N, C-alpha and C positions, 0 to 999 in steps of 0.2 A: 504493500500500500504506500509506503514512503517513497517508492520509486516514482509516484505521480508528482512528487514535489522536489525530489533530489535526483539529479541526472549524473552527477560526477561520481564515478566508482569509488574513489578514495574516500569521499565524504560519506557515501553509503556504508562503506566498511567501518568507518569510524563511529557512525551513529549506531549501527547494529552491534558493534563490539563494546559499547559503553554500558554502564550500569542501567541506564534507562532504555536500552535497546529492546528488550522483550515487550515493552509496553507502547512503543512508538507507532506501530501499525494501527492499533486500536485508537490511539490518541489522535492521529492524523485523520482517521475516518470520522471521528466526531467533529473535528474542525471543518472538514469538507461538508459534512451534513449541515453544519450551522451556517454555511454560505461563505466561508473563508476561501479566498483564492489560493491556489497552490503555492504561489510565491510567499504569501503571508503565512501559510501553514508551515513552510520551510523555516521561517524565523522562529515559530513556536518550537519546532524540533531542535533547533540550535540551542534555544534556552533550556529545553528539557535535558539535552545532553550535557550542557554546562552545569546545571544544578546536580545532575547525577554524579558527574566526576568530582565535583567539589565535595559532595556528601561522602563519596567513597574515600577521599583523602582524609576525612575525619572519622572514618570507621562506621559510617552510617549507611545502611542499605535503603533502597527506595521505600520499603514499608515503614521506615522510621521517620519519614518526613512529616512535619506539622507546621503550623503557622509560625511558631517561634523560630524554628530552624530556617524557614524560608526568609523571615525577616533578617536573620543573621546573614544569610546568603546575599540578600540585596544590599546590606550595609557594606559588604566586602567589595562590591563591584568597582567603586572608584579606585581602589588599589589592587585590583585583581591581576594576578600573574598566572592564572590557570592555563590559558592557551591563547596564543596570538590569534586575533580575529574573533574571539568569543564576544557575544553581545554584552555591553556594559551600560546601556542607557537604563538607569535605575527604574524609572517609572514604567517603561515599556516591558522590561524584563520581569518586574514584579507582577504585572498583570498576567504574563505568560506562564510563569511558574505556579502561580496560584490557580490558574486554569488547569494545569497539569495535576496539581494536588486534588482538585475537585474531581477530575477524571479517575484518578487512582482510588479515591473513596467510592466512586460509583461502581467500579468493578471489584471492589473488596480487597485490593492490595493494601491500601492504608486503612486500618481499622479504627484508629483513634478518631474521636468525634470532633467535628468543627466546634470551636468555642461559641457558646451562645451568649447573647446579651442577657445578663442576669441583673436583677435588682434586689435590693433588700426586701425582706418579706412584706414590710409595711408598704413600700413603694409598689411592689408587685400587686398587692391587694388594691391599692388605689388605682393602678392601671386597669385592672379588671373592672372596677366600678366605673371609671370613665368610659371604657369601651362598651360594657354591657348595659349600664343604667343610663348614661348620658348619650351614648351613640356617637362619640367624637371620632373624627377621622384620625388615621394613624399619625399624620403630620402634627395635628393639634396635641395628641397624646405625647408625642416625642418632645414637643416644646415644653409642655407642662412637666414632664419627667425631669428635664434638665434643671428647671427652676426648683422643683421640689427636692431633688437630690442635693442640690447646693444648699438649700435651707436646712435639710436634715444633717448634712455634713458639718454644718456649723455647730451642731449640738450632739455630735457623735451618734447620730441616728436614734436619738432618744427624744421623742416628741414631748415627754414630760418635762424636759429641761427648757422648753420654749417659754419665753416670757415677753411681755410687751416691749421692753426696751430692746431685747435681742432681735425681735421680729422687725421692728422699725429700722434698726441699724443695718440688718441684712438687706432689706429692700433698698434702702438708700445707697448702700455700697454696690449692690448688684446693678442698679440702674446707672450708677456712675461709671461702671466698667463696660457697660453695653450701650447700644444705640439709644439715644434719648426717645426716639419714636416708639421704642418697645416698652416704655415705662407703664403705660396704661395696661398693656397685656400682662406684664409681670405682676402688677398689683392685683389684677383679677385672678391670676393663677394662685397667688399666695392666699388670697381671701377664700377661694373655693376650697383649697386644701385644708385650711384652718377650720372651716365649717364642717368639712368631712370628718376631721379628727373629733370634733365635738359629737357629731351624729354617731360615730362608731364607739364613743366612750373612751377614746384614746387621750383626750385632753379634757380636764375638768373645767377649763375656762375658755370662753370664746374670745380669741385674740384678734378678731377681724378688725376691731376699731383701732388696733395698734398699727395697722397698715396705713402708711401715709397716703393721702389722696392726691392724685395727679390732677392739676387744674385743666379742665377741658371746657370748651365753649361749643355747645350744641349748634349744629348747622353753621359753624363759623366759616367754613371753606366752601368755595364754589367748586362743583365737579368739573373736571376737565373733559372736554369733548371735541370732536372733529366735525367740521361741516360735511355735508353729504358728498360734495365733490371730492374732498380729500379721502373719504372712505372708499369711493369708487377708484380713485387713483391707487390707493393701497391694495385693493383687491386685484386691479389690473397688473400691478407689479409682480404678482404671483403667476401670471400667465407667460412670463418670459421663460425661455428654455432652461430647464434645470433637471436634476435627477429626481425631483419630487414636486414637479409643477402642479400636478392634480391634487396631491395630498395637501400641500400648503394652501392652495386655493380653497379647498373644501373646508379646511380648519378655520381660515379667516372668515369665510362666509358664515360658519356657525357662530363665531364670535360677534360678527357685525349684524346679522339678520335676526338672531335669536337672543343675543345678549348673554350667551353662556359664559361661565367662568372658565379659565384655562383648565382647571382640574376636571370640570364637566366634560370638556371636549376630549381630553386624552383618556378619560375613563369610559368613553362610549364603547359598547360591545355590539356584535352583530344582532343580538336579540333585542337591542334597544330601539331598532328601527323597524317600524311597522309599515312596510311598503304598501300594503293593500289599503290601509286607512290614511296613509300620509301623515303619520305621527312619529314623534320622537320621545322616548321615555328617558327622563333625566332624574337622577337621584339627588345630586348636589351634595354640598357639605353637610346638610341637615339630615341626609339619608331619607328624605321624604320624596317618594317617587311622584313625578309630575309628568303628564303627557302634553307635549307641545305640538302645535301644527308644524309640519315640515314644508317650508316654502319650496316651490318648484325648482328654483335655481340651486338651492342648497342640496336638495335630493339628487338633482342631476350631477352635481359636482362630486358627491359622495359615491354615487354609482359609477361614474367614470373612473374614479380612483380605484374602486374595488375591482373593476373589470380589466383595467389595463396597466395598473402601476403597483398595486399592493403586492409585496412579496409573500410567499407562503411561509407560515410559521405556526408553531404549536401554541397559539393563543387566539382567543376570540375578540381581542381588542381590535378596533377598526384601524386605528392609525399606528403605523409601525415606522421604525427607523429605516433608513436606506443603507446604512453601513452595517457590516457584520460585527458581532452577532446580531441578527435581526431580533428586535424585541419591541415591546410597546413603547411609544414615545412618552416622555415625561413632561410634566408641566413646565419645567425649566427649558426643555427642548422646544416647546411651543412658544415660550416667550422669546427664545432666540430667533425662531422663524418670524415672529411679528417684528422684532427689532430689525432683521435683515430686510423685511418688506418695507419698513419705513426708510431705510437707507437707499434702497433701489428706487422707491417712488419719489424721493425728494420731499416728502411731506414734512413740514417743520412743526414740531409740537414739543412742549416741555417734557412730555412723558412718552416713551416708546414701549410701554407695557401693554399687555393684552387687555387689561381692564378698561382702558380708555375707550375701547369699542363698545363695551357694555354701557358706559356713561353716555356715549354718543347716541346709542339706540334710545335710551330713556329720554334724552333731551329732544330727539326728533319726535318721539311719540307725544311728548308734552306740547310741543309747538304745533302738532297736527290736531290738537284738541282732546287728547286722551286725558282721563282723570288720573289723579295720583293712585287711586285704588287699582285702576287698570294697569298702570305702570308697575305697581308693586306686585301684581299677580304675574305679569310677564317676567319680571326679574326674580320672582319667588322670594320676595322679602317677607319676613315674619313680623317685622315691626314697622308700623306706618311711619315712624320717625326716620327710618332709613331711606324711605322714598321721599320724604318731605324736602330734603335738600334740593331736589330738582326743581322745586317751585321757584327757587331763586334765579334760575336761568331763563324763566319766561318773562322777559322784560316788558312785553306789551301788557300782560296781565298785571304785573306789579305797578305799571304806570297808572292803570285804571283805579287801583285801590290806594295809591300813595296819597298822603296828606301833605298839604303845603306847609312849608316851614313858617312858624309864627312870625308875623310882621313882614312877610315877603309876598308880594303880589306875583302870581304866576300867570303869564300870558297864555292864552289858548294856543295849542299847537296848530 
């Protein structure tokens, strides 16, 4: 099998004669099945041979490999003297040897288990409550865990040692070390955890009042949005020749026409599209399933992608990466697509994020006469105050209800 990737006889002999040799045929077969080109698979083989010989020099066989020893191997690369021409790019080699370790575990050669992310029992219990009782997304749970673990670390994982002064000092220090924009989120996480401790009987005192309040001004900011012409220019920018022209265009249409969040788009699965009824099922971050009408141009774009561009993969997610290994595209990947579309289109805006298309849809609906309740239903807002901010961009309506400044005569327009 490795003959598909390596043609030079001396290189073939070296690879087959090394400690990793017996496993390379199966390893390269999995790489080719994942869509890797033969030339790329050859670089994986070189890294596998390198780590095998390095391990043998230290008295380790291939079944002895684990994450700790691979990290040791990667750290030695800048000063490596194993073999002239052996790959030494740390980031790339690290990915390749960890891919080898995953394969060796799959075929039972390496029997040690991959290290799992473990939490203190109290944190693990809280994670289960957030997931099962509150229905939070994995990203939200991960953010909460980081803050909670830092809070408990300050008291040696003993919640009984928490007091008002300590909680206040922790929050202020945590906010000082992190982005100021995260202050409101951090205080919310700490308050929620402290309330949970009381509900579970882990803390005799409710310390939520000790959490300092972050000053916020409701509806203080105007939502950023794009004019309709700029949105069409942005969508047209995805029609230029590229490896994923149909995929990018379909994803931008979902953002612009339906106001979906980035996570909503990348999370779409085949069963979420009801082609007969022209509907789209979206769960969103609240995990409440909502069925939205599927506009004709959006449906056509998704269908064109599925029929002519989407690669085959063992996943039912609709939108996939174009580079190997083929996998579901991430929310950060979609944000990169939107950013590149802005750069190609030449549309100037303070924000190049995907969320500006959601704001733009709400603003257009408002100016076309839609009520705030209707806009909230389209955007799937649970709180009417979340939608109320868009009332500030309807200048004509605001002009009608505006009161003149005392003592100033206003001439009719």
